[in-house]
C-alpha positions in Angstrom: 1.1 17.4 -18.0 3.0 14.4 -19.3 4.3 11.8 -16.9 8.0 12.6 -17.4 7.4 16.2 -16.4 5.3 15.1 -13.5 8.0 12.8 -12.2 10.6 15.4 -12.6 8.6 18.2 -10.9 7.6 15.8 -8.0 11.2 14.9 -7.4 12.5 18.4 -7.6 9.8 19.8 -5.3 10.5 17.1 -2.6 14.3 17.9 -2.8 13.7 21.6 -2.5 11.3 21.1 0.3 13.8 19.0 2.2 16.5 21.6 1.7 14.1 24.4 2.8 13.2 22.6 6.0 16.8 22.0 6.9 17.7 25.7 6.2 14.7 26.9 8.2 15.7 24.7 11.2 19.4 25.8 11.0 18.7 29.5 10.4 20.2 31.8 7.7 23.2 32.9 9.8 24.6 29.3 10.1 24.7 27.8 6.6 25.3 24.1 6.2 28.7 22.9 5.1 27.4 19.6 3.9 24.6 18.6 1.6 22.8 15.2 1.7 22.6 14.6 -2.0 21.6 11.0 -2.2 19.5 8.5 -0.1 19.6 4.8 -0.8 17.4 2.4 1.2 18.9 -1.1 1.5 17.3 -4.4 2.4 13.9 -3.1 1.2 11.6 -4.7 -1.4 11.8 -3.3 -4.9 8.5 -1.6 -5.6 6.6 0.4 -8.2 3.4 2.4 -8.6 0.9 3.1 -11.3 3.2 5.6 -13.0 6.5 3.8 -12.6 5.0 0.6 -13.8 5.1 2.1 -17.3 8.6 3.7 -17.0 12.1 2.3 -17.2 14.9 3.5 -14.9 15.5 6.5 -17.2 11.9 7.6 -17.3 11.3 6.2 -20.8 7.9 4.7 -21.7 7.3 0.9 -21.2 4.0 0.4 -23.0 3.6 -3.2 -21.7 4.5 -2.3 -18.1 6.9 -4.0 -15.7 8.8 -0.8 -14.6 10.2 -0.5 -11.1 11.4 2.3 -8.9 15.1 3.3 -9.3 17.5 1.1 -7.3 18.7 4.3 -5.5 15.6 6.0 -4.3 17.0 9.6 -4.4 20.1 9.5 -6.6 22.8 12.2 -6.7 22.9 12.5 -10.4 19.3 13.4 -10.9 19.0 15.6 -13.9 15.8 13.9 -14.9 14.2 14.4 -11.5 13.8 10.6 -11.2 13.2 9.8 -7.5 11.2 7.5 -5.4 10.7 8.8 -1.9 9.1 5.5 -0.9 10.5 2.3 0.6 8.8 -1.1 1.4 9.9 -3.3 4.3 8.4 -6.4 6.0 7.4 -6.0 9.6 10.3 -6.9 11.9 12.9 -5.6 9.5 15.4 -2.9 10.3 15.4 0.1 8.0 18.8 0.9 6.6 19.5 4.0 4.6 22.7 5.1 3.0 23.1 8.9 2.9 25.7 10.6 0.8 27.1 13.8 2.3 28.9 16.2 0.0 30.8 19.5 0.4 30.3 22.5 -1.8 32.5 22.8 -4.9 33.7 26.3 -3.8 34.7 25.1 -0.3 38.2 23.6 -0.4 38.5 22.5 3.2 37.4 19.1 4.4 34.5 18.8 6.9 35.6 16.6 9.8 33.4 16.1 12.8 31.2 13.9 15.0 27.8 12.6 13.8 25.0 12.6 16.3 21.8 10.7 15.5 19.2 10.3 18.3 15.6 11.0 19.4 14.3 8.6 16.7 10.6 8.1 16.2 8.4 6.2 13.7 5.5 8.5 12.9 2.2 7.0 11.6 -1.3 8.6 11.7 0.0 11.3 14.0 1.3 8.8 16.6 5.0 8.7 17.4 6.7 5.4 18.4 10.2 5.6 19.9 12.7 3.5 17.9 16.5 3.3 17.8 18.9 4.9 15.3 22.6 4.3 14.9 25.3 5.8 12.6 29.0 5.9 12.2 29.9 8.4 14.9 32.3 10.5 12.8 32.5 11.9 9.3 35.4 13.1 7.2 34.2 14.6 3.9 36.8 16.0 1.5 36.4 19.5 0.3 35.7 20.9 -3.1 32.7 18.7 -3.8 34.1 15.6 -2.1 31.6 13.1 -0.6 31.2 10.4 2.0 28.5 7.8 2.4 27.1 7.1 5.9 24.8 4.3 6.9 21.9 5.0 9.3 20.2 2.0 10.8 16.7 2.3 12.4 15.7 -0.6 14.6 12.6 -1.4 16.7 10.0 -0.2 14.2 6.5 -1.4 15.1 6.1 -5.1 14.3 2.8 -4.7 12.5 1.4 -3.4 9.2 1.8 0.3 8.9 2.5 3.3 6.7 4.6 6.1 8.1 7.8 8.2 8.3 11.0 8.4 10.2 11.7 11.3 12.5 15.0 11.9 14.3 17.6 14.4 15.2 20.8 14.5 13.2 23.8 16.8 13.1 27.5 17.0 12.4 29.7 19.0 14.8 33.1 20.1 13.5 36.1 18.6 15.4 38.5 20.7 13.3 38.0 24.1 11.7 36.7 24.2 8.1 37.2 27.4 6.3 36.2 30.2 8.6 34.1 27.9 10.7 35.6 26.9 14.1 35.5 23.6 16.0 32.0 23.1 17.4 30.3 24.6 14.4 27.2 22.5 13.2 28.1 21.5 9.7 24.9 19.5 8.9 21.5 19.1 10.5 20.3 20.9 13.6 20.6 20.4 17.3 17.3 21.8 18.5 14.8 19.0 17.8 14.1 15.9 15.7 13.1 16.5 12.1 10.7 14.5 9.9 12.5 12.6 7.2 10.7 13.2 3.9 10.4 9.5 2.7 7.3 7.3 3.2 7.8 3.7 4.6 5.4 0.9 3.9 5.6 -2.0 6.3 3.9 -5.2 5.1 2.7 -8.3 7.0 4.8 -10.7 5.0 6.9 -10.5 1.8 4.7 -9.4 -1.1 3.9 -12.2 -3.5 2.1 -13.1 -6.8 1.3 -10.2 -9.0 2.5 -7.9 -6.2 5.9 -9.4 -5.8 7.0 -6.0 -7.0 4.3 -4.2 -4.9 2.5 -1.0 -6.1 3.0 1.5 -3.3 -0.2 3.4 -4.2 -2.1 0.1 -3.5 0.0 -0.4 -0.3 -1.0 3.1 0.7 -4.6 1.8 1.0 -3.8 -1.7 2.3 -1.3 -0.6 4.9 -3.9 2.0 6.1 -6.7 -0.5 6.2 -4.6 -3.1 8.1 -2.8 -0.5 10.2 -1.6 -2.2 13.5 -2.5 -5.7 12.4 -0.4 -8.9 12.2 -1.0 -12.3 10.7 -3.1 -13.5 7.9 -6.5 -13.6 9.6 -6.4 -10.1 11.1 -4.9 -8.5 7.9 -7.4 -10.3 5.7 -10.3 -9.1 7.7 -9.2 -5.4 7.7 -8.4 -5.5 4.0 -11.9 -6.8 3.3 -13.6 -4.2 5.5 -11.4 -1.5 4.0 -12.4 -2.3 0.5 -16.1 -2.6 1.4 -16.1 0.8 3.2 -13.8 2.3 0.5 -14.6 4.5 -2.4 -15.9 1.8 -4.8 -19.5 1.2 -5.5 -20.9 -2.3 -6.1 -22.8 -2.7 -9.3 -23.6 -6.2 -10.6 -24.1 -5.1 -14.2 -20.7 -5.5 -15.6 -17.0 -5.4 -14.7 -15.3 -2.1 -14.9 -11.7 -3.0 -14.5 -11.6 -6.8 -15.2 -11.2 -8.1 -18.7 -10.8 -11.7 -20.0 -7.5 -12.9 -21.5 -8.2 -14.5 -24.9 -11.9 -14.3 -24.1 -11.7 -16.8 -21.2 -13.4 -15.7 -18.0 -11.1 -18.1 -16.2 -8.1 -16.0 -17.1 -8.6 -12.4 -16.0 -6.6 -9.2 -16.3 -7.2 -6.3 -13.8 -6.7 -2.7 -14.7 -5.1 -1.7 -11.3 -3.9 1.6 -12.7 -7.4 2.9 -13.6 -8.8 1.4 -10.4 -6.4 3.4 -8.3 -6.9 6.6 -10.3 -10.7 6.4 -10.3 -11.5 5.9 -6.6 -14.4 8.3 -6.2 -17.6 6.3 -6.3 -16.6 4.2 -9.3 -18.7 1.1 -10.1 -17.2 -2.3 -9.8 -18.8 -5.8 -10.1 -17.9 -8.9 -8.1 -15.0 -9.8 -10.4 -13.5 -6.4 -9.8 -14.0 -6.6 -6.0 -12.5 -10.1 -5.7 -9.5 -9.1 -7.9 -8.9 -5.9 -5.9 -9.0 -7.8 -2.7 -6.6 -10.5 -4.0 -4.1 -7.9 -5.1 -4.3 -6.1 -1.8 -3.7 -9.4 0.0 -0.8 -10.2 -2.3 0.8 -6.9 -1.4 0.7 -8.0 2.3 2.3 -11.3 1.5 -0.9 -13.5 1.3 -2.2 -15.6 -1.6 -5.9 -15.8 -2.0 -7.7 -18.1 -4.5 -10.4 -16.7 -6.7 -13.5 -18.7 -7.7 -16.7 -18.3 -9.6 -19.7 -19.9 -7.8 -22.8 -20.9 -9.8 -25.9 -23.1 -9.5 -25.0 -26.4 -11.1 -26.8 -27.7 -14.2 -29.6 -26.0 -16.2 -30.3 -22.4 -15.6 -27.6 -21.0 -13.4 -29.4 -17.8 -12.4 -30.5 -17.3 -8.8 -32.0 -14.7 -6.6 -30.0 -13.5 -3.5 -31.1 -12.9 0.0 -31.1 -9.3 1.0 -27.6 -7.9 1.1 -26.2 -4.4 1.5 -23.9 -3.3 -1.4 -20.7 -1.5 -0.7 -21.0 2.3 -0.4 -24.3 1.9 1.6 -24.8 1.7 5.3 -25.1 -1.9 6.5 -26.7 -1.1 9.8 -29.9 0.2 8.2 -32.3 -2.5 7.1 -33.7 -0.5 4.2 -30.2 -0.5 2.6 -30.6 -4.3 1.9 -32.1 -5.6 -1.4 -32.3 -8.8 -3.4 -30.5 -9.3 -6.7 -30.5 -11.8 -9.5 -27.1 -13.2 -10.5 -25.9 -15.7 -13.1 -22.8 -16.2 -11.0 -20.9 -14.7 -8.2 -17.1 -14.3 -8.0 -15.4 -14.4 -4.6 -12.0 -14.7 -3.1 -10.9 -17.4 -0.7 -8.3 -16.9 2.0 -8.9 -19.4 4.8 -12.6 -19.0 4.0 -14.8 -16.9 1.7 -14.0 -13.2 1.3 -16.8 -11.3 -0.4 -16.2 -7.6 -0.3 -19.2 -6.6 -2.5 -21.9 -6.7 0.1 -22.7 -7.0 3.8 -25.1 -9.6 5.3 -27.4 -8.7 8.1 -26.7 -11.9 10.0 -23.7 -14.3 9.9 -24.1 -18.0 9.0 -25.1 -18.8 12.6 -27.9 -16.3 12.7 -26.2 -13.7 14.9 -26.4 -10.0 14.0 -23.5 -9.3 11.7 -23.8 -6.3 9.3 -20.4 -6.9 7.7 -19.2 -8.4 4.4 -18.6 -12.1 4.8 -15.0 -12.9 5.7 -13.6 -16.3 6.7 -16.9 -18.1 6.2 -16.9 -21.6 4.9 -18.4 -21.9 1.3 -21.6 -23.8 2.1 -22.5 -21.5 5.0 -21.9 -18.5 2.8 -23.9 -20.1 0.0 -27.0 -20.9 1.9 -28.1 -22.0 5.4 -31.7 -23.4 5.2 -32.9 -21.7 8.3 -34.9 -18.4 8.2 -33.1 -15.3 9.4 -34.2 -11.9 10.6 -35.6 -11.0 7.1 -37.6 -14.3 6.9 -35.1 -15.6 4.4 -32.5 -18.3 4.4 -29.1 -17.1 5.7 -26.2 -16.8 3.3 -26.2 -15.6 -0.3 -28.9 -17.6 -2.1 -32.7 -17.1 -1.7 -33.8 -19.3 -4.5 -34.6 -19.3 -8.3 -34.9 -15.9 -10.0 -38.7 -15.8 -9.7 -38.9 -17.2 -6.2 -41.2 -15.5 -3.7 -40.3 -17.8 -0.8 -37.0 -19.2 0.2 -36.0 -22.3 -1.7 -33.3 -24.8 -0.9 -30.5 -24.5 -3.4 -28.1 -27.2 -4.5 -24.5 -26.9 -3.4 -22.6 -24.5 -5.7 -20.3 -25.5 -8.5 -16.9 -23.8 -8.0 -14.9 -22.6 -11.1 -11.3 -21.6 -10.3 -10.2 -18.2 -11.7 -6.7 -17.2 -12.5 -5.8 -13.6 -12.1 -3.4 -13.7 -15.0 -2.0 -10.1 -15.1 -2.4 -6.5 -14.1 -2.1 -3.3 -16.1 
């Protein structure tokens, strides 16, 4: 199925689902007099995803990428089925959505009534948090296909990283007869209980930055879940690192799977985020892929890691590692730990080293750890010349490639890496 057809069908299915839910809640004997034909989130961050990145606003192909979601998430004139039922906000923001209400073409009478919005909740991972919702109080929608735009403001959303949906009760009660429907008739919505709004909200820690200034919501889907409930760089950083380590990607030091070099220079890298997000079932990645994926995840949450290649200075740069546990294995089991020979290792820096490829049995102080290194200073991550639980030096480096006993390594040379672009 081509992407245009997929976008169209997805938008149509969501629209029909929303109408069906509303009808089911109302009941067949009390048809709605109003349709909500358009939803426009305002004050949100313009976003994209792995499909929309290669589409313009009309659904045409953009071979070089750069596409974004439509300015109006669910537009009224939607013959192409072009919708985005996703909106991105920074924690602490109010969510403001403009909803266009419209009468039927064959109904000449206006719909005039009071608007009730209440019982608002923010729903995430099955948990409902009470929030506030406000609207205009009254509506007056001309007949024969006339329309009116109302603004709903949701306040008090959780002030932490999250992914969720809005749930609230909404209905319009006629204050004057419309056609054969008397005063008091429910013209839109339903009075019995709150209903789940169909759109997904992504709440980030800070304003997305870098190559995620226009964030990819399919990446935010992961990062907001990993960092659910967290605030601040340190907490978000840690949970992103753990989320990637315990995610669906398998560490393989042989070669990069999604990272390529711009003009042949390893210091200028391009990351295939689209394929990475599509191939998330036990796909191999090397240290370059892992550091780039972490960096993009952090950028989406508003933080800016540095990326560096660390190597043995001078002569032969190869070295043997201490025993580490690659991602996809169980770091609490000693037999999962092995030694590897590297020519280099690429890691991210965000107030300390972030290495999502492997877990270490102990931290740099010798305490039981069993997590990937996060927030370590570089020299402690590199090597601490004091034997650990495995009778090895702590940190990454054991010694030269053929070493059989721990050997003190020189301090590493740091080579800065630029994540040049994504595709």
